[in-house]
N, CA, C and O atoms as a Maestro MAE file, in Angstrom:
{
 s_m_m2io_version
 :::
 2.0.0
}

f_m_ct {
 s_m_title
 :::
 protein
 m_atom[316] {
  # First column is atom index #
  i_m_mmod_type
  r_m_x_coord
  r_m_y_coord
  r_m_z_coord
  i_m_residue_number
  s_m_chain_name
  s_m_pdb_residue_name
  s_m_pdb_atom_name
  i_m_atomic_number
  :::
  1 25 0.804 -1.153 0.026 1 A "MET " " N  " 7
  2 3 -0.077 0.104 0.092 1 A "MET " " CA " 6
  3 2 0.902 1.280 0.005 1 A "MET " " C  " 6
  4 15 0.684 2.217 -0.762 1 A "MET " " O  " 8
  5 25 1.888 1.230 0.726 2 A "SER " " N  " 7
  6 3 2.703 2.475 0.873 2 A "SER " " CA " 6
  7 2 3.540 2.492 -0.411 2 A "SER " " C  " 6
  8 15 3.863 3.615 -0.801 2 A "SER " " O  " 8
  9 25 3.936 1.469 -1.114 3 A "THR " " N  " 7
  10 3 4.642 1.440 -2.267 3 A "THR " " CA " 6
  11 2 3.751 2.105 -3.490 3 A "THR " " C  " 6
  12 15 4.293 2.729 -4.402 3 A "THR " " O  " 8
  13 25 2.358 1.906 -3.408 4 A "ARG " " N  " 7
  14 3 1.621 2.353 -4.421 4 A "ARG " " CA " 6
  15 2 1.279 3.827 -4.069 4 A "ARG " " C  " 6
  16 15 1.018 4.579 -5.008 4 A "ARG " " O  " 8
  17 25 1.258 4.256 -2.930 5 A "LYS " " N  " 7
  18 3 1.039 5.839 -2.626 5 A "LYS " " CA " 6
  19 2 2.444 6.487 -3.108 5 A "LYS " " C  " 6
  20 15 2.452 7.574 -3.687 5 A "LYS " " O  " 8
  21 25 3.520 5.833 -2.866 6 A "ALA " " N  " 7
  22 3 4.764 6.491 -3.277 6 A "ALA " " CA " 6
  23 2 4.925 6.668 -4.816 6 A "ALA " " C  " 6
  24 15 5.441 7.639 -5.369 6 A "ALA " " O  " 8
  25 25 4.382 5.534 -5.429 7 A "ALA " " N  " 7
  26 3 4.591 5.546 -6.976 7 A "ALA " " CA " 6
  27 2 3.565 6.664 -7.521 7 A "ALA " " C  " 6
  28 15 3.832 7.463 -8.419 7 A "ALA " " O  " 8
  29 25 2.320 6.578 -6.807 8 A "LEU " " N  " 7
  30 3 1.389 7.673 -7.372 8 A "LEU " " CA " 6
  31 2 1.911 9.105 -7.084 8 A "LEU " " C  " 6
  32 15 1.888 9.972 -7.958 8 A "LEU " " O  " 8
  33 25 2.344 9.309 -5.934 9 A "THR " " N  " 7
  34 3 3.056 10.624 -5.665 9 A "THR " " CA " 6
  35 2 4.193 11.060 -6.571 9 A "THR " " C  " 6
  36 15 4.365 12.222 -6.941 9 A "THR " " O  " 8
  37 25 5.002 9.959 -6.914 10 A "LEU " " N  " 7
  38 3 6.077 10.235 -7.838 10 A "LEU " " CA " 6
  39 2 5.584 10.497 -9.262 10 A "LEU " " C  " 6
  40 15 6.115 11.342 -9.982 10 A "LEU " " O  " 8
  41 25 4.618 9.793 -9.614 11 A "GLY " " N  " 7
  42 3 3.925 9.945 -11.046 11 A "GLY " " CA " 6
  43 2 3.313 11.386 -10.946 11 A "GLY " " C  " 6
  44 15 3.656 12.194 -11.809 11 A "GLY " " O  " 8
  45 25 2.530 11.735 -10.072 12 A "THR " " N  " 7
  46 3 2.051 13.014 -9.972 12 A "THR " " CA " 6
  47 2 2.954 14.239 -10.025 12 A "THR " " C  " 6
  48 15 2.683 15.247 -10.678 12 A "THR " " O  " 8
  49 25 4.068 14.068 -9.272 13 A "VAL " " N  " 7
  50 3 5.049 15.088 -9.314 13 A "VAL " " CA " 6
  51 2 5.821 15.138 -10.643 13 A "VAL " " C  " 6
  52 15 6.274 16.173 -11.132 13 A "VAL " " O  " 8
  53 25 5.910 14.046 -11.115 14 A "VAL " " N  " 7
  54 3 6.638 14.033 -12.431 14 A "VAL " " CA " 6
  55 2 5.775 14.751 -13.635 14 A "VAL " " C  " 6
  56 15 6.249 15.579 -14.413 14 A "VAL " " O  " 8
  57 25 4.549 14.321 -13.637 15 A "CYS " " N  " 7
  58 3 3.612 14.974 -14.511 15 A "CYS " " CA " 6
  59 2 3.449 16.526 -14.215 15 A "CYS " " C  " 6
  60 15 3.546 17.371 -15.105 15 A "CYS " " O  " 8
  61 25 3.224 16.788 -13.051 16 A "LEU " " N  " 7
  62 3 3.267 18.327 -12.722 16 A "LEU " " CA " 6
  63 2 4.455 19.098 -13.110 16 A "LEU " " C  " 6
  64 15 4.349 20.202 -13.644 16 A "LEU " " O  " 8
  65 25 5.695 18.488 -12.829 17 A "SER " " N  " 7
  66 3 6.898 19.124 -13.288 17 A "SER " " CA " 6
  67 2 6.948 19.183 -14.806 17 A "SER " " C  " 6
  68 15 7.394 20.169 -15.394 17 A "SER " " O  " 8
  69 25 6.504 18.161 -15.397 18 A "ALA " " N  " 7
  70 3 6.649 18.154 -16.920 18 A "ALA " " CA " 6
  71 2 5.633 19.261 -17.548 18 A "ALA " " C  " 6
  72 15 5.960 19.931 -18.527 18 A "ALA " " O  " 8
  73 25 4.425 19.389 -16.928 19 A "LEU " " N  " 7
  74 3 3.681 20.314 -17.366 19 A "LEU " " CA " 6
  75 2 4.094 21.745 -17.073 19 A "LEU " " C  " 6
  76 15 3.877 22.693 -17.827 19 A "LEU " " O  " 8
  77 25 4.652 21.796 -16.016 20 A "THR " " N  " 7
  78 3 5.313 23.263 -15.471 20 A "THR " " CA " 6
  79 2 6.382 23.571 -16.642 20 A "THR " " C  " 6
  80 15 6.372 24.635 -17.260 20 A "THR " " O  " 8
  81 25 7.230 22.615 -16.864 21 A "VAL " " N  " 7
  82 3 8.363 22.867 -17.884 21 A "VAL " " CA " 6
  83 2 7.761 23.288 -19.259 21 A "VAL " " C  " 6
  84 15 8.195 24.256 -19.883 21 A "VAL " " O  " 8
  85 25 6.773 22.530 -19.680 22 A "TRP " " N  " 7
  86 3 6.118 22.767 -20.990 22 A "TRP " " CA " 6
  87 2 5.441 24.167 -20.959 22 A "TRP " " C  " 6
  88 15 5.602 24.940 -21.903 22 A "TRP " " O  " 8
  89 25 4.669 24.504 -19.858 23 A "GLY " " N  " 7
  90 3 3.982 25.707 -19.886 23 A "GLY " " CA " 6
  91 2 4.998 27.009 -19.874 23 A "GLY " " C  " 6
  92 15 4.718 28.056 -20.459 23 A "GLY " " O  " 8
  93 25 6.096 26.821 -19.200 24 A "VAL " " N  " 7
  94 3 7.170 27.908 -19.174 24 A "VAL " " CA " 6
  95 2 7.785 28.074 -20.616 24 A "VAL " " C  " 6
  96 15 8.093 29.165 -21.096 24 A "VAL " " O  " 8
  97 25 7.916 26.949 -21.201 25 A "HIS " " N  " 7
  98 3 8.476 26.979 -22.488 25 A "HIS " " CA " 6
  99 2 7.477 27.647 -23.537 25 A "HIS " " C  " 6
  100 15 7.819 28.453 -24.402 25 A "HIS " " O  " 8
  101 25 6.267 27.204 -23.327 26 A "TYR " " N  " 7
  102 3 5.206 27.763 -24.233 26 A "TYR " " CA " 6
  103 2 4.982 29.273 -24.048 26 A "TYR " " C  " 6
  104 15 4.729 30.026 -24.989 26 A "TYR " " O  " 8
  105 25 5.086 29.641 -22.832 27 A "GLN " " N  " 7
  106 3 5.049 31.227 -22.521 27 A "GLN " " CA " 6
  107 2 6.219 31.932 -23.060 27 A "GLN " " C  " 6
  108 15 6.086 33.011 -23.636 27 A "GLN " " O  " 8
  109 25 7.260 31.416 -22.910 28 A "GLN " " N  " 7
  110 3 8.674 31.932 -23.403 28 A "GLN " " CA " 6
  111 2 8.560 32.214 -24.972 28 A "GLN " " C  " 6
  112 15 8.888 33.296 -25.459 28 A "GLN " " O  " 8
  113 25 8.066 31.144 -25.715 29 A "GLU " " N  " 7
  114 3 7.973 31.161 -27.123 29 A "GLU " " CA " 6
  115 2 6.899 32.224 -27.591 29 A "GLU " " C  " 6
  116 15 7.115 32.948 -28.563 29 A "GLU " " O  " 8
  117 25 5.680 32.286 -26.819 30 A "ALA " " N  " 7
  118 3 4.781 33.209 -27.128 30 A "ALA " " CA " 6
  119 2 5.293 34.717 -26.897 30 A "ALA " " C  " 6
  120 15 4.978 35.605 -27.688 30 A "ALA " " O  " 8
  121 25 6.098 34.958 -25.772 31 A "GLU " " N  " 7
  122 3 6.627 36.336 -25.504 31 A "GLU " " CA " 6
  123 2 7.717 36.615 -26.610 31 A "GLU " " C  " 6
  124 15 7.909 37.752 -27.041 31 A "GLU " " O  " 8
  125 25 8.392 35.552 -27.028 32 A "ARG " " N  " 7
  126 3 9.464 35.917 -28.123 32 A "ARG " " CA " 6
  127 2 8.853 36.389 -29.407 32 A "ARG " " C  " 6
  128 15 9.223 37.384 -30.029 32 A "ARG " " O  " 8
  129 25 7.762 35.480 -29.783 33 A "GLU " " N  " 7
  130 3 6.895 35.943 -31.011 33 A "GLU " " CA " 6
  131 2 6.456 37.334 -30.878 33 A "GLU " " C  " 6
  132 15 6.645 38.158 -31.772 33 A "GLU " " O  " 8
  133 25 5.812 37.632 -29.658 34 A "SER " " N  " 7
  134 3 5.089 39.010 -29.502 34 A "SER " " CA " 6
  135 2 6.221 39.961 -29.670 34 A "SER " " C  " 6
  136 15 5.998 40.944 -30.378 34 A "SER " " O  " 8
  137 25 7.436 39.825 -29.119 35 A "MET " " N  " 7
  138 3 8.365 40.923 -29.202 35 A "MET " " CA " 6
  139 2 8.867 40.941 -30.688 35 A "MET " " C  " 6
  140 15 9.196 42.016 -31.188 35 A "MET " " O  " 8
  141 25 8.929 39.873 -31.344 36 A "TYR " " N  " 7
  142 3 9.383 39.960 -32.755 36 A "TYR " " CA " 6
  143 2 8.141 40.747 -33.526 36 A "TYR " " C  " 6
  144 15 8.471 41.587 -34.364 36 A "TYR " " O  " 8
  145 25 7.066 40.571 -33.342 37 A "GLN " " N  " 7
  146 3 6.001 41.203 -33.979 37 A "GLN " " CA " 6
  147 2 6.020 42.641 -33.706 37 A "GLN " " C  " 6
  148 15 5.625 43.449 -34.547 37 A "GLN " " O  " 8
  149 25 6.466 42.987 -32.560 38 A "GLY " " N  " 7
  150 3 6.674 44.399 -32.130 38 A "GLY " " CA " 6
  151 2 7.846 45.186 -32.805 38 A "GLY " " C  " 6
  152 15 7.856 46.398 -33.020 38 A "GLY " " O  " 8
  153 25 8.870 44.251 -33.114 39 A "VAL " " N  " 7
  154 3 9.997 44.872 -33.980 39 A "VAL " " CA " 6
  155 2 9.516 45.026 -35.455 39 A "VAL " " C  " 6
  156 15 9.911 45.965 -36.146 39 A "VAL " " O  " 8
  157 25 8.675 44.105 -35.905 40 A "LEU " " N  " 7
  158 3 8.187 44.264 -37.383 40 A "LEU " " CA " 6
  159 2 7.321 45.533 -37.347 40 A "LEU " " C  " 6
  160 15 7.422 46.342 -38.269 40 A "LEU " " O  " 8
  161 25 6.371 45.772 -36.198 41 A "ARG " " N  " 7
  162 3 5.614 46.862 -36.483 41 A "ARG " " CA " 6
  163 2 6.340 48.308 -36.267 41 A "ARG " " C  " 6
  164 15 5.961 49.378 -36.742 41 A "ARG " " O  " 8
  165 25 7.397 48.097 -35.492 42 A "ASP " " N  " 7
  166 3 8.248 49.417 -35.404 42 A "ASP " " CA " 6
  167 2 8.859 49.690 -36.613 42 A "ASP " " C  " 6
  168 15 8.999 50.863 -36.962 42 A "ASP " " O  " 8
  169 25 9.280 48.686 -37.369 43 A "ASP " " N  " 7
  170 3 9.922 48.854 -38.706 43 A "ASP " " CA " 6
  171 2 8.843 49.600 -39.694 43 A "ASP " " C  " 6
  172 15 9.129 50.577 -40.385 43 A "ASP " " O  " 8
  173 25 7.774 49.078 -39.652 44 A "VAL " " N  " 7
  174 3 6.743 49.586 -40.639 44 A "VAL " " CA " 6
  175 2 6.405 51.081 -40.209 44 A "VAL " " C  " 6
  176 15 6.198 51.938 -41.068 44 A "VAL " " O  " 8
  177 25 6.360 51.347 -38.917 45 A "ARG " " N  " 7
  178 3 6.104 52.635 -38.465 45 A "ARG " " CA " 6
  179 2 7.244 53.580 -38.884 45 A "ARG " " C  " 6
  180 15 7.060 54.685 -39.396 45 A "ARG " " O  " 8
  181 25 8.355 53.069 -38.631 46 A "ARG " " N  " 7
  182 3 9.591 53.856 -39.035 46 A "ARG " " CA " 6
  183 2 9.619 54.339 -40.520 46 A "ARG " " C  " 6
  184 15 9.812 55.496 -40.893 46 A "ARG " " O  " 8
  185 25 9.388 53.219 -41.317 47 A "ARG " " N  " 7
  186 3 9.264 53.562 -42.805 47 A "ARG " " CA " 6
  187 2 8.183 54.518 -43.181 47 A "ARG " " C  " 6
  188 15 8.370 55.372 -44.048 47 A "ARG " " O  " 8
  189 25 7.006 54.381 -42.512 48 A "GLU " " N  " 7
  190 3 5.983 55.343 -42.828 48 A "GLU " " CA " 6
  191 2 6.320 56.634 -42.481 48 A "GLU " " C  " 6
  192 15 6.034 57.595 -43.195 48 A "GLU " " O  " 8
  193 25 6.999 56.737 -41.274 49 A "LYS " " N  " 7
  194 3 7.346 58.266 -40.866 49 A "LYS " " CA " 6
  195 2 8.505 58.754 -41.706 49 A "LYS " " C  " 6
  196 15 8.546 59.957 -41.964 49 A "LYS " " O  " 8
  197 25 9.402 57.992 -42.136 50 A "MET " " N  " 7
  198 3 10.407 58.302 -43.278 50 A "MET " " CA " 6
  199 2 9.778 58.975 -44.440 50 A "MET " " C  " 6
  200 15 10.099 60.067 -44.908 50 A "MET " " O  " 8
  201 25 8.758 58.107 -44.878 51 A "LEU " " N  " 7
  202 3 8.069 58.508 -46.103 51 A "LEU " " CA " 6
  203 2 7.214 59.817 -45.908 51 A "LEU " " C  " 6
  204 15 7.129 60.583 -46.869 51 A "LEU " " O  " 8
  205 25 6.636 60.095 -44.836 52 A "GLN " " N  " 7
  206 3 5.993 61.164 -44.504 52 A "GLN " " CA " 6
  207 2 6.865 62.391 -44.416 52 A "GLN " " C  " 6
  208 15 6.445 63.468 -44.841 52 A "GLN " " O  " 8
  209 25 7.995 62.278 -43.910 53 A "ARG " " N  " 7
  210 3 8.888 63.317 -43.859 53 A "ARG " " CA " 6
  211 2 9.482 63.553 -45.164 53 A "ARG " " C  " 6
  212 15 9.769 64.714 -45.454 53 A "ARG " " O  " 8
  213 25 9.699 62.651 -45.965 54 A "GLN " " N  " 7
  214 3 10.072 62.949 -47.333 54 A "GLN " " CA " 6
  215 2 9.139 63.850 -48.226 54 A "GLN " " C  " 6
  216 15 9.493 64.764 -48.971 54 A "GLN " " O  " 8
  217 25 7.834 63.374 -47.975 55 A "LEU " " N  " 7
  218 3 6.696 64.093 -48.707 55 A "LEU " " CA " 6
  219 2 6.625 65.546 -48.035 55 A "LEU " " C  " 6
  220 15 6.490 66.559 -48.721 55 A "LEU " " O  " 8
  221 25 6.722 65.565 -46.721 56 A "ASP " " N  " 7
  222 3 6.826 66.921 -46.136 56 A "ASP " " CA " 6
  223 2 7.838 67.814 -46.618 56 A "ASP " " C  " 6
  224 15 7.628 69.025 -46.679 56 A "ASP " " O  " 8
  225 25 9.078 67.217 -47.014 57 A "LEU " " N  " 7
  226 3 10.266 68.000 -47.480 57 A "LEU " " CA " 6
  227 2 10.016 68.492 -48.909 57 A "LEU " " C  " 6
  228 15 10.418 69.588 -49.299 57 A "LEU " " O  " 8
  229 25 9.275 67.556 -49.736 58 A "GLU " " N  " 7
  230 3 9.111 67.904 -51.074 58 A "GLU " " CA " 6
  231 2 8.117 68.918 -51.160 58 A "GLU " " C  " 6
  232 15 8.237 69.770 -52.041 58 A "GLU " " O  " 8
  233 25 6.999 68.958 -50.250 59 A "GLU " " N  " 7
  234 3 5.953 70.042 -50.278 59 A "GLU " " CA " 6
  235 2 6.495 71.290 -49.919 59 A "GLU " " C  " 6
  236 15 6.127 72.333 -50.459 59 A "GLU " " O  " 8
  237 25 7.516 71.230 -48.863 60 A "SER " " N  " 7
  238 3 8.150 72.409 -48.379 60 A "SER " " CA " 6
  239 2 8.936 73.170 -49.578 60 A "SER " " C  " 6
  240 15 8.829 74.370 -49.829 60 A "SER " " O  " 8
  241 25 9.687 72.304 -50.218 61 A "LYS " " N  " 7
  242 3 10.454 72.747 -51.351 61 A "LYS " " CA " 6
  243 2 9.653 73.256 -52.507 61 A "LYS " " C  " 6
  244 15 10.099 74.140 -53.238 61 A "LYS " " O  " 8
  245 25 8.339 72.648 -52.704 62 A "LYS " " N  " 7
  246 3 7.498 73.471 -53.743 62 A "LYS " " CA " 6
  247 2 6.968 74.777 -53.203 62 A "LYS " " C  " 6
  248 15 6.758 75.703 -53.987 62 A "LYS " " O  " 8
  249 25 6.742 74.906 -51.914 63 A "LYS " " N  " 7
  250 3 6.067 76.101 -51.357 63 A "LYS " " CA " 6
  251 2 7.271 77.111 -51.504 63 A "LYS " " C  " 6
  252 15 7.073 78.248 -51.933 63 A "LYS " " O  " 8
  253 25 8.347 76.729 -51.191 64 A "ARG " " N  " 7
  254 3 9.707 77.702 -51.190 64 A "ARG " " CA " 6
  255 2 9.813 78.226 -52.732 64 A "ARG " " C  " 6
  256 15 9.993 79.413 -53.006 64 A "ARG " " O  " 8
  257 25 9.693 77.311 -53.590 65 A "GLU " " N  " 7
  258 3 9.738 77.812 -54.891 65 A "GLU " " CA " 6
  259 2 8.821 78.769 -55.435 65 A "GLU " " C  " 6
  260 15 9.121 79.710 -56.170 65 A "GLU " " O  " 8
  261 25 7.510 78.412 -54.957 66 A "ILE " " N  " 7
  262 3 6.387 79.382 -55.218 66 A "ILE " " CA " 6
  263 2 6.362 80.660 -54.523 66 A "ILE " " C  " 6
  264 15 5.787 81.608 -55.057 66 A "ILE " " O  " 8
  265 25 6.966 80.796 -53.302 67 A "TYR " " N  " 7
  266 3 7.217 81.937 -52.500 67 A "TYR " " CA " 6
  267 2 8.417 82.843 -53.182 67 A "TYR " " C  " 6
  268 15 8.396 84.072 -53.264 67 A "TYR " " O  " 8
  269 25 9.374 82.051 -53.612 68 A "GLU " " N  " 7
  270 3 10.640 82.835 -54.081 68 A "GLU " " CA " 6
  271 2 10.114 83.274 -55.593 68 A "GLU " " C  " 6
  272 15 10.593 84.293 -56.090 68 A "GLU " " O  " 8
  273 25 9.297 82.635 -56.196 69 A "ARG " " N  " 7
  274 3 8.737 83.267 -57.459 69 A "ARG " " CA " 6
  275 2 7.965 84.590 -57.173 69 A "ARG " " C  " 6
  276 15 8.122 85.630 -57.814 69 A "ARG " " O  " 8
  277 25 7.128 84.419 -56.150 70 A "ALA " " N  " 7
  278 3 6.219 85.695 -55.854 70 A "ALA " " CA " 6
  279 2 7.184 86.653 -55.278 70 A "ALA " " C  " 6
  280 15 7.090 87.808 -55.694 70 A "ALA " " O  " 8
  281 25 8.094 86.394 -54.401 71 A "GLN " " N  " 7
  282 3 8.816 87.551 -53.746 71 A "GLN " " CA " 6
  283 2 10.371 87.255 -54.303 71 A "GLN " " C  " 6
  284 15 10.843 86.130 -54.138 71 A "GLN " " O  " 8
  285 25 10.999 88.103 -54.839 72 A "LYS " " N  " 7
  286 3 12.367 87.941 -55.209 72 A "LYS " " CA " 6
  287 2 13.263 88.051 -53.974 72 A "LYS " " C  " 6
  288 15 13.184 88.985 -53.176 72 A "LYS " " O  " 8
  289 25 14.164 86.978 -53.872 73 A "VAL " " N  " 7
  290 3 14.939 86.862 -52.593 73 A "VAL " " CA " 6
  291 2 16.369 87.055 -53.108 73 A "VAL " " C  " 6
  292 15 16.892 86.406 -54.015 73 A "VAL " " O  " 8
  293 25 16.964 88.119 -52.341 74 A "ASP " " N  " 7
  294 3 18.370 88.366 -52.615 74 A "ASP " " CA " 6
  295 2 19.149 87.288 -51.948 74 A "ASP " " C  " 6
  296 15 18.914 87.105 -50.753 74 A "ASP " " O  " 8
  297 25 20.127 86.475 -52.596 75 A "PRO " " N  " 7
  298 3 20.951 85.394 -52.224 75 A "PRO " " CA " 6
  299 2 21.837 85.821 -50.965 75 A "PRO " " C  " 6
  300 15 22.095 85.059 -50.034 75 A "PRO " " O  " 8
  301 25 22.259 87.122 -51.064 76 A "ASP " " N  " 7
  302 3 23.154 87.590 -49.972 76 A "ASP " " CA " 6
  303 2 22.378 87.875 -48.745 76 A "ASP " " C  " 6
  304 15 22.986 87.984 -47.681 76 A "ASP " " O  " 8
  305 25 21.133 88.002 -48.791 77 A "SER " " N  " 7
  306 3 20.292 88.167 -47.541 77 A "SER " " CA " 6
  307 2 20.071 86.890 -46.752 77 A "SER " " C  " 6
  308 15 19.702 86.966 -45.580 77 A "SER " " O  " 8
  309 25 20.277 85.731 -47.336 78 A "LEU " " N  " 7
  310 3 20.043 84.398 -46.862 78 A "LEU " " CA " 6
  311 2 21.276 84.043 -45.811 78 A "LEU " " C  " 6
  312 15 21.055 83.268 -44.881 78 A "LEU " " O  " 8
  313 25 22.392 84.553 -45.968 79 A "GLN " " N  " 7
  314 3 23.475 84.283 -45.136 79 A "GLN " " CA " 6
  315 2 23.745 84.987 -44.027 79 A "GLN " " C  " 6
  316 15 24.719 84.696 -43.333 79 A "GLN " " O  " 8
  :::
 }
 m_bond[315] {
  # First column is bond index #
  i_m_from
  i_m_to
  i_m_order
  :::
  1 1 2 1
  2 2 3 1
  3 3 4 2
  4 3 5 1
  5 5 6 1
  6 6 7 1
  7 7 8 2
  8 7 9 1
  9 9 10 1
  10 10 11 1
  11 11 12 2
  12 11 13 1
  13 13 14 1
  14 14 15 1
  15 15 16 2
  16 15 17 1
  17 17 18 1
  18 18 19 1
  19 19 20 2
  20 19 21 1
  21 21 22 1
  22 22 23 1
  23 23 24 2
  24 23 25 1
  25 25 26 1
  26 26 27 1
  27 27 28 2
  28 27 29 1
  29 29 30 1
  30 30 31 1
  31 31 32 2
  32 31 33 1
  33 33 34 1
  34 34 35 1
  35 35 36 2
  36 35 37 1
  37 37 38 1
  38 38 39 1
  39 39 40 2
  40 39 41 1
  41 41 42 1
  42 42 43 1
  43 43 44 2
  44 43 45 1
  45 45 46 1
  46 46 47 1
  47 47 48 2
  48 47 49 1
  49 49 50 1
  50 50 51 1
  51 51 52 2
  52 51 53 1
  53 53 54 1
  54 54 55 1
  55 55 56 2
  56 55 57 1
  57 57 58 1
  58 58 59 1
  59 59 60 2
  60 59 61 1
  61 61 62 1
  62 62 63 1
  63 63 64 2
  64 63 65 1
  65 65 66 1
  66 66 67 1
  67 67 68 2
  68 67 69 1
  69 69 70 1
  70 70 71 1
  71 71 72 2
  72 71 73 1
  73 73 74 1
  74 74 75 1
  75 75 76 2
  76 75 77 1
  77 77 78 1
  78 78 79 1
  79 79 80 2
  80 79 81 1
  81 81 82 1
  82 82 83 1
  83 83 84 2
  84 83 85 1
  85 85 86 1
  86 86 87 1
  87 87 88 2
  88 87 89 1
  89 89 90 1
  90 90 91 1
  91 91 92 2
  92 91 93 1
  93 93 94 1
  94 94 95 1
  95 95 96 2
  96 95 97 1
  97 97 98 1
  98 98 99 1
  99 99 100 2
  100 99 101 1
  101 101 102 1
  102 102 103 1
  103 103 104 2
  104 103 105 1
  105 105 106 1
  106 106 107 1
  107 107 108 2
  108 107 109 1
  109 109 110 1
  110 110 111 1
  111 111 112 2
  112 111 113 1
  113 113 114 1
  114 114 115 1
  115 115 116 2
  116 115 117 1
  117 117 118 1
  118 118 119 1
  119 119 120 2
  120 119 121 1
  121 121 122 1
  122 122 123 1
  123 123 124 2
  124 123 125 1
  125 125 126 1
  126 126 127 1
  127 127 128 2
  128 127 129 1
  129 129 130 1
  130 130 131 1
  131 131 132 2
  132 131 133 1
  133 133 134 1
  134 134 135 1
  135 135 136 2
  136 135 137 1
  137 137 138 1
  138 138 139 1
  139 139 140 2
  140 139 141 1
  141 141 142 1
  142 142 143 1
  143 143 144 2
  144 143 145 1
  145 145 146 1
  146 146 147 1
  147 147 148 2
  148 147 149 1
  149 149 150 1
  150 150 151 1
  151 151 152 2
  152 151 153 1
  153 153 154 1
  154 154 155 1
  155 155 156 2
  156 155 157 1
  157 157 158 1
  158 158 159 1
  159 159 160 2
  160 159 161 1
  161 161 162 1
  162 162 163 1
  163 163 164 2
  164 163 165 1
  165 165 166 1
  166 166 167 1
  167 167 168 2
  168 167 169 1
  169 169 170 1
  170 170 171 1
  171 171 172 2
  172 171 173 1
  173 173 174 1
  174 174 175 1
  175 175 176 2
  176 175 177 1
  177 177 178 1
  178 178 179 1
  179 179 180 2
  180 179 181 1
  181 181 182 1
  182 182 183 1
  183 183 184 2
  184 183 185 1
  185 185 186 1
  186 186 187 1
  187 187 188 2
  188 187 189 1
  189 189 190 1
  190 190 191 1
  191 191 192 2
  192 191 193 1
  193 193 194 1
  194 194 195 1
  195 195 196 2
  196 195 197 1
  197 197 198 1
  198 198 199 1
  199 199 200 2
  200 199 201 1
  201 201 202 1
  202 202 203 1
  203 203 204 2
  204 203 205 1
  205 205 206 1
  206 206 207 1
  207 207 208 2
  208 207 209 1
  209 209 210 1
  210 210 211 1
  211 211 212 2
  212 211 213 1
  213 213 214 1
  214 214 215 1
  215 215 216 2
  216 215 217 1
  217 217 218 1
  218 218 219 1
  219 219 220 2
  220 219 221 1
  221 221 222 1
  222 222 223 1
  223 223 224 2
  224 223 225 1
  225 225 226 1
  226 226 227 1
  227 227 228 2
  228 227 229 1
  229 229 230 1
  230 230 231 1
  231 231 232 2
  232 231 233 1
  233 233 234 1
  234 234 235 1
  235 235 236 2
  236 235 237 1
  237 237 238 1
  238 238 239 1
  239 239 240 2
  240 239 241 1
  241 241 242 1
  242 242 243 1
  243 243 244 2
  244 243 245 1
  245 245 246 1
  246 246 247 1
  247 247 248 2
  248 247 249 1
  249 249 250 1
  250 250 251 1
  251 251 252 2
  252 251 253 1
  253 253 254 1
  254 254 255 1
  255 255 256 2
  256 255 257 1
  257 257 258 1
  258 258 259 1
  259 259 260 2
  260 259 261 1
  261 261 262 1
  262 262 263 1
  263 263 264 2
  264 263 265 1
  265 265 266 1
  266 266 267 1
  267 267 268 2
  268 267 269 1
  269 269 270 1
  270 270 271 1
  271 271 272 2
  272 271 273 1
  273 273 274 1
  274 274 275 1
  275 275 276 2
  276 275 277 1
  277 277 278 1
  278 278 279 1
  279 279 280 2
  280 279 281 1
  281 281 282 1
  282 282 283 1
  283 283 284 2
  284 283 285 1
  285 285 286 1
  286 286 287 1
  287 287 288 2
  288 287 289 1
  289 289 290 1
  290 290 291 1
  291 291 292 2
  292 291 293 1
  293 293 294 1
  294 294 295 1
  295 295 296 2
  296 295 297 1
  297 297 298 1
  298 298 299 1
  299 299 300 2
  300 299 301 1
  301 301 302 1
  302 302 303 1
  303 303 304 2
  304 303 305 1
  305 305 306 1
  306 306 307 1
  307 307 308 2
  308 307 309 1
  309 309 310 1
  310 310 311 1
  311 311 312 2
  312 311 313 1
  313 313 314 1
  314 314 315 1
  315 315 316 2
  :::
 }
}
């Protein structure tokens, strides 16, 4: 009877330990994937921001050309 209880206890402990190890491994994999997706989202955001800045720069250059045509600017006054 005592041997049976010991075997049952050992089996239970081994199963719970294996479940714990599997659970921690699964959680680590999920966190790693989540972090990787965050990096990908950051890359997309950075590219969008760079594109927007480029568009803003081009728009600013166009506005400057329009303003310089409307108002003659002396190049010496810019320095």
